[in-house]
C-alpha positions as CSV (number, residue, x, y, z in Angstrom):
1,M,-20.1,-4.0,-15.7
2,A,-19.0,-3.4,-12.3
3,V,-16.2,-1.0,-11.1
4,G,-14.0,-1.5,-8.2
5,Y,-11.5,1.4,-6.7
6,A,-8.5,1.5,-4.4
7,Y,-5.9,3.6,-3.4
8,A,-2.0,3.4,-3.2
9,A,-0.6,2.9,0.3
10,G,2.4,4.6,1.9
11,T,4.5,2.9,4.9
12,V,4.6,3.9,8.3
13,V,5.9,0.7,10.0
14,N,7.0,-2.1,7.6
15,A,5.2,-5.5,8.6
16,L,8.2,-7.6,7.7
17,S,10.1,-7.2,11.0
18,T,7.3,-8.3,13.3
19,G,4.2,-9.2,11.6
20,K,2.6,-6.0,12.5
21,G,2.3,-3.0,10.1
22,S,1.2,0.4,9.8
23,A,0.2,2.4,6.2
24,F,-1.7,5.4,5.2
25,A,-3.6,5.8,1.8
26,L,-2.2,7.9,-1.1
27,N,-4.7,9.4,-3.5
28,I,-3.2,7.5,-6.4
29,K,-5.8,5.0,-7.8
30,T,-6.3,1.5,-9.3
31,V,-9.4,0.9,-11.2
32,A,-10.8,-2.7,-12.1
33,K,-13.7,-3.1,-14.7
34,V,-15.1,-6.5,-14.7
35,N,-17.9,-8.0,-17.1
36,W,-19.3,-11.6,-17.6
37,S,-17.4,-13.3,-20.3
38,D,-17.2,-16.8,-21.8
39,K,-13.4,-16.8,-20.7
40,T,-11.6,-15.4,-17.8
41,T,-9.0,-12.7,-19.1
42,L,-6.9,-10.0,-17.5
43,T,-5.6,-6.8,-19.1
44,S,-3.6,-4.5,-17.1
45,N,-2.8,-0.9,-18.5
46,G,-3.5,-2.2,-22.0
47,V,-1.0,-5.1,-21.6
48,K,-2.7,-9.0,-21.4
49,M,-1.8,-10.9,-18.3
50,K,-2.1,-14.3,-16.9
51,P,-5.3,-14.2,-15.1
52,D,-4.3,-16.5,-12.1
53,V,-5.0,-13.8,-9.4
54,V,-8.6,-13.4,-11.1
55,E,-9.3,-17.0,-11.2
56,I,-8.2,-17.3,-7.2
57,A,-10.4,-14.3,-6.4
58,L,-13.4,-16.1,-8.2
59,E,-12.9,-19.3,-6.4
60,H,-12.5,-17.6,-3.1
61,L,-15.8,-15.4,-3.6
62,E,-17.5,-18.6,-4.9
63,I,-18.4,-17.1,-8.2
64,K,-18.7,-20.1,-10.9
65,K,-18.8,-17.8,-13.9
66,S,-15.7,-16.4,-16.1
67,V,-15.3,-12.6,-16.3
68,E,-13.1,-10.0,-18.4
69,V,-11.1,-7.9,-16.2
70,D,-9.6,-4.6,-17.3
71,V,-7.3,-2.8,-14.7
72,K,-6.0,0.7,-15.0
73,S,-3.4,1.8,-12.7
74,N,-1.4,5.1,-11.9
75,I,0.7,3.4,-9.0
76,P,4.0,2.8,-9.8
77,K,4.8,-0.8,-9.5
78,G,7.7,-2.3,-7.5
79,S,8.1,0.8,-5.5
80,G,6.8,-0.1,-2.2
81,L,3.5,1.9,-2.6
82,G,1.0,-1.1,-2.4
83,S,0.3,-1.7,-6.2
84,S,-0.5,-5.2,-5.5
85,S,-2.9,-4.6,-2.8
86,A,-4.4,-2.0,-4.7
87,F,-5.0,-4.2,-7.8
88,V,-6.5,-7.3,-5.4
89,N,-8.8,-4.9,-3.6
90,S,-10.1,-3.1,-6.7
91,L,-10.6,-6.6,-8.2
92,L,-12.6,-7.9,-5.3
93,V,-14.9,-5.1,-4.9
94,A,-15.4,-5.1,-8.6
95,L,-16.4,-8.7,-8.5
96,C,-18.6,-8.3,-5.5
97,R,-20.4,-5.8,-7.3
98,L,-20.9,-7.6,-10.4
99,E,-22.2,-10.7,-8.4
100,G,-24.1,-8.8,-5.9
101,I,-22.3,-9.9,-2.9
102,E,-22.6,-7.6,0.1
103,I,-19.4,-5.9,0.7
104,D,-17.7,-5.8,4.1
105,P,-14.8,-3.8,4.1
106,I,-12.6,-5.7,6.6
107,E,-13.6,-9.1,5.0
108,I,-12.2,-7.8,1.6
109,V,-9.1,-6.9,3.3
110,K,-8.6,-10.0,4.9
111,L,-9.4,-11.8,1.6
112,N,-6.8,-9.6,-0.1
113,A,-4.0,-10.7,2.3
114,K,-5.0,-14.6,1.9
115,I,-4.8,-14.2,-2.1
116,S,-1.5,-12.2,-1.6
117,L,-0.1,-14.9,0.2
118,E,-1.5,-17.8,-1.9
119,C,0.0,-16.0,-5.0
120,G,3.3,-15.1,-3.3
121,I,2.8,-11.5,-3.8
122,S,3.9,-10.7,-0.1
123,Y,5.7,-12.3,2.7
124,T,3.0,-11.3,5.3
125,G,0.0,-10.7,3.3
126,A,0.4,-7.0,3.5
127,M,-2.8,-6.5,5.4
128,D,-1.6,-2.9,6.4
129,D,-1.3,-1.9,2.7
130,A,-4.6,-3.6,2.0
131,A,-6.5,-1.8,4.7
132,A,-4.9,1.7,3.9
133,S,-5.8,1.1,0.1
134,L,-9.3,0.2,0.9
135,L,-10.3,2.1,4.0
136,G,-8.4,5.5,3.6
137,G,-6.5,7.3,6.4
138,F,-4.2,5.6,8.7
139,V,-4.1,1.9,9.9
140,V,-2.3,0.0,12.2
141,T,-2.7,-4.1,11.5
142,D,-1.6,-7.4,12.8
143,N,-1.0,-9.1,9.4
144,E,-0.3,-12.6,11.0
145,K,-3.7,-12.8,13.0
146,M,-5.2,-10.3,10.0
147,E,-6.8,-7.9,12.6
148,L,-7.4,-4.2,12.1
149,L,-5.7,-2.7,15.3
150,R,-6.4,1.1,14.6
151,H,-8.2,3.2,12.0
152,D,-7.7,7.0,11.9
153,K,-9.4,8.9,9.2
154,I,-6.9,11.6,8.7
155,E,-6.3,14.0,5.3
156,S,-3.1,15.5,4.5
157,R,-1.0,16.5,1.6
158,A,1.4,14.1,0.7
159,V,4.5,13.7,-1.7
160,I,6.2,10.6,-3.2
161,L,9.7,10.2,-4.3
162,I,10.4,7.6,-6.9
163,P,14.3,7.6,-6.9
164,N,16.6,6.9,-9.4
165,W,18.1,3.8,-7.9
166,G,16.3,0.6,-7.9
167,R,14.9,-1.9,-5.1
168,K,17.7,-3.3,-2.9
169,E,17.4,-7.1,-2.0
170,V,14.9,-7.9,0.8
171,T,14.8,-10.9,2.9
172,I,12.9,-11.7,6.1
173,E,16.3,-12.7,7.6
174,K,17.7,-9.0,7.0
175,M,14.3,-7.3,8.2
176,R,14.2,-9.4,11.4
177,R,18.1,-8.6,12.4
178,N,16.9,-6.2,15.3
179,P,13.0,-6.3,15.5
180,K,13.0,-4.6,18.8
181,I,13.5,-1.0,17.1
182,V,10.6,-1.9,14.8
183,K,8.4,-3.1,17.8
184,S,8.7,0.3,19.4
185,A,7.7,1.9,16.1
186,V,4.5,-0.4,16.1
187,E,3.9,0.8,19.7
188,L,4.3,4.5,18.6
189,A,1.8,3.6,15.8
190,L,-0.6,2.3,18.0
191,E,-0.7,5.4,20.0
192,G,-1.4,7.4,16.9
193,L,2.1,8.8,16.9
194,Y,2.6,7.9,13.0
195,C,5.3,10.7,12.3
196,E,7.5,9.6,15.3
197,A,6.8,5.7,14.4
198,M,7.7,6.5,10.6
199,K,10.9,8.0,11.5
200,L,12.2,5.1,13.8
201,N,11.0,2.8,11.1
202,S,12.7,4.5,8.4
203,E,16.2,4.8,9.8
204,Y,15.8,1.1,10.6
205,C,14.7,0.0,7.1
206,C,17.2,2.3,5.4
207,S,20.2,1.0,7.3
208,V,19.4,-2.7,7.1
209,L,18.3,-2.7,3.3
210,G,20.9,-0.2,2.2
211,Y,18.9,2.8,1.1
212,D,19.9,6.4,1.2
213,V,18.4,8.3,4.2
214,E,19.4,11.8,3.0
215,P,15.6,12.1,1.3
216,V,14.2,11.4,4.8
217,K,16.4,13.8,6.8
218,I,15.7,16.5,4.0
219,A,12.0,16.4,4.7
220,E,12.2,16.0,8.4
221,K,14.3,19.2,8.5
222,S,10.8,21.0,6.8
223,N,8.7,19.7,9.5
224,L,7.4,16.9,7.5
225,C,6.8,13.3,8.6
226,A,8.7,11.1,6.0
227,G,10.1,7.5,5.5
228,L,10.8,4.7,3.2
229,S,7.8,3.0,1.9
230,G,7.5,-0.6,1.9
231,N,10.7,-2.5,0.8
232,G,11.5,0.7,-1.3
233,P,12.9,2.1,-3.3
234,A,9.9,5.0,-3.1
235,Y,10.2,7.5,0.0
236,V,6.9,9.2,1.1
237,A,6.3,12.3,3.2
238,Y,3.4,14.2,4.4
239,G,2.5,17.6,5.9
240,S,1.4,21.0,5.2
241,S,1.5,22.3,1.4
242,A,4.1,25.1,2.3
243,D,6.4,22.5,3.8
244,I,6.0,20.1,0.8
245,C,6.9,23.1,-1.5
246,R,10.3,23.6,0.5
247,I,11.5,20.2,-0.4
248,L,10.6,19.7,-3.7
249,G,13.8,21.3,-5.3
250,E,15.9,18.9,-3.2
251,W,14.0,15.8,-3.8
252,T,13.9,16.3,-7.6
253,K,17.7,15.8,-7.4
254,F,16.9,12.1,-6.4
255,G,14.3,11.1,-9.2
256,K,10.9,11.8,-10.0
257,V,8.3,13.6,-7.3
258,I,4.6,13.1,-7.3
259,L,2.6,15.6,-5.4
260,T,-0.8,13.9,-3.8
261,T,-2.8,13.6,-0.8
262,I,-4.0,11.3,1.9
263,P,-7.6,10.7,1.6
264,K,-9.6,9.9,4.4
265,K,-12.7,8.5,2.9
266,S,-12.6,4.7,1.9
267,A,-12.1,3.9,-1.5
268,L,-15.6,2.3,-1.7
269,D,-17.1,5.7,-1.7
270,I,-15.4,6.9,-4.8
């Protein structure tokens, strides 16, 4: 048996608008356990699923045998926290370890993006989420060229809000309505000014998609870096423990709050 781990991902800059994105790891994990089998199967959090993604991964890795895959994840699905990227990362790492394939982290991230595009999991391949999920810390990526543009190993306390409202309708047309604003956020992220980039991106995404920006404003008033994660509906914030504690009471009025950290070490080292 072989095991692969991956983190959740919080958004700095949403890649849908320009093809370039930025994200950071969140210390909530997905774990994939794989073993050889006479038939390829996939179980996710105890539920049997169609193994389509597993079969595509096997094909890309040129593995001719069948496997059984058991995935356990604490990452909320459909919330904009990179659950799909984490699943594919953990799967690819576990398969490579099982087959004895040398692991190149950047190649794993690129393959993750390719598989995500093939399976229709993401519009852009979500290389930003995939890179943060595997490498830890903060990343900036060009999702269209599949290039890692910046990687900073930064640790911090973090908090996630899963609001009571659901995900809004997301289209590329909506997200590319005014890409100049997001291009400015990308430039800030490339300079390592993640907090400023996150604020700009969030104001734009909340406005375009119709999400309440109030949770972001509450966090910013307490000196936290905060924003909408992915296409929502989750919000993320990071900063000192004291500052995070100050917003918990107000954030819990909007929904479920999860305390976590931003890890700087790679998920490959877990």
